[in-house]
C-alpha positions as CSV (number, residue, x, y, z in Angstrom):
1,Q,-5.7,5.9,16.9
2,V,-3.8,6.0,13.6
3,Q,-4.3,8.5,10.9
4,L,-3.1,7.7,7.4
5,V,-2.8,10.0,4.4
6,E,-1.8,8.7,0.9
7,S,-0.3,10.8,-1.8
8,G,1.5,10.3,-5.1
9,G,-1.3,9.0,-7.3
10,G,-1.9,10.3,-10.8
11,L,-2.1,9.4,-14.5
12,V,0.7,7.5,-16.1
13,Q,1.1,5.6,-19.4
14,A,1.5,1.9,-19.5
15,G,5.0,0.8,-18.7
16,G,5.6,3.8,-16.5
17,S,6.2,4.2,-12.8
18,L,4.7,5.9,-9.8
19,R,5.6,6.0,-6.2
20,L,2.8,6.3,-3.6
21,S,3.5,7.5,-0.1
22,C,1.4,7.0,3.0
23,A,2.1,9.2,6.0
24,A,1.1,8.0,9.4
25,S,0.4,9.8,12.7
26,G,-0.9,8.8,16.0
27,R,0.5,5.6,17.5
28,P,4.2,4.9,17.2
29,F,4.7,4.0,13.5
30,S,7.2,1.3,14.2
31,R,4.7,-0.7,16.2
32,Y,2.5,-1.8,13.4
33,A,2.6,-3.5,10.0
34,M,1.4,-1.7,6.9
35,G,-0.5,-2.9,3.9
36,W,-1.5,-1.6,0.5
37,F,-4.8,-2.4,-1.1
38,R,-6.5,-1.3,-4.3
39,Q,-10.1,-1.1,-5.6
40,A,-11.1,-0.7,-9.2
41,P,-14.6,0.5,-10.2
42,G,-17.1,-2.3,-9.7
43,K,-14.6,-4.6,-8.1
44,E,-13.9,-5.6,-4.5
45,R,-10.9,-4.2,-2.6
46,E,-7.8,-6.2,-3.4
47,F,-4.7,-6.9,-1.4
48,V,-1.5,-5.5,-3.1
49,G,1.2,-6.0,-0.5
50,R,2.4,-5.8,3.1
51,I,5.4,-4.9,5.1
52,T,6.1,-5.8,8.7
53,W,6.9,-3.3,11.5
54,S,10.6,-3.2,10.9
55,G,10.5,-3.4,7.1
56,G,12.4,-6.7,7.3
57,S,9.7,-8.7,5.5
58,T,7.3,-8.0,2.7
59,Y,4.7,-10.0,0.9
60,Y,3.0,-9.3,-2.4
61,A,0.0,-10.4,-4.4
62,D,1.0,-12.4,-7.4
63,S,-0.5,-9.8,-9.7
64,V,2.1,-7.2,-8.7
65,K,5.1,-9.4,-7.6
66,G,8.3,-8.3,-9.4
67,R,6.8,-5.0,-10.4
68,F,5.8,-3.3,-7.1
69,T,8.0,-2.8,-4.0
70,I,6.9,-1.7,-0.5
71,S,9.3,0.0,1.8
72,R,9.0,2.1,5.0
73,D,11.0,4.8,6.7
74,N,10.1,4.6,10.4
75,A,12.0,7.8,11.1
76,K,9.6,9.6,8.7
77,N,6.5,7.6,9.7
78,T,6.0,6.8,6.0
79,V,5.4,3.7,3.9
80,Y,6.0,3.7,0.2
81,L,4.6,1.7,-2.7
82,Q,7.0,1.9,-5.7
83,M,5.1,0.7,-8.8
84,N,7.0,-0.1,-12.0
85,S,5.9,-1.5,-15.4
86,L,2.4,-0.3,-14.8
87,K,-0.4,-1.8,-16.7
88,P,-3.9,-0.5,-17.4
89,E,-5.3,-3.2,-15.1
90,D,-3.4,-1.5,-12.2
91,T,-5.9,1.4,-12.5
92,A,-7.6,1.7,-9.1
93,V,-7.9,3.7,-6.0
94,Y,-4.9,2.7,-3.8
95,Y,-5.3,2.6,0.0
96,C,-2.7,2.1,2.7
97,A,-3.8,0.4,5.9
98,A,-2.4,-0.3,9.4
99,D,-2.4,-3.6,11.2
100,I,-1.6,-2.9,14.9
101,R,-2.4,-6.4,16.2
102,G,0.0,-8.4,14.1
103,P,3.1,-6.2,13.4
104,Y,5.4,-9.3,13.0
105,I,3.1,-11.3,10.8
106,V,4.2,-11.4,7.2
107,V,1.2,-12.7,5.3
108,V,-2.1,-10.9,6.1
109,V,-4.2,-10.4,3.0
110,T,-7.7,-9.8,4.4
111,A,-8.8,-6.2,4.5
112,G,-10.7,-6.8,7.7
113,A,-7.5,-7.5,9.6
114,Y,-6.4,-3.9,9.2
115,E,-7.8,-1.5,11.7
116,Y,-7.0,1.8,10.1
117,W,-7.2,3.1,6.5
118,G,-6.3,6.1,4.5
119,Q,-8.7,7.9,2.2
120,G,-7.1,6.5,-1.0
121,T,-5.3,7.9,-4.0
122,Q,-6.3,7.4,-7.6
123,V,-3.9,5.7,-10.0
124,T,-4.8,5.7,-13.6
125,V,-2.8,3.8,-16.2
126,S,-3.5,4.6,-19.8
127,S,-2.8,2.2,-22.6
């Protein structure tokens, strides 16, 4: 089992920045890849980005590439999502998720491939 808890969401003006954190417990953190997803009201859950078990590789959705950065600290069992140049369309509930079956795989964008999920944290970007 893996437990995930997100934090760091809030209200920010367009052009601003936020850093989300996701603290993991349970299975050894360094044995699985981590992803970030988001879901806006009335929309399906959307892939944001992913980081492999070691942090050596990341992959991002085109909508956030160049603005968002995922990193992880395996010593702290935490993954981060640094969000810069935020836009109103980034408004959503953000979720972190763990993929224990494919820790080395770089590109996994399907929500169903992730076995464990956090409860989400709200990010609101005002115009």
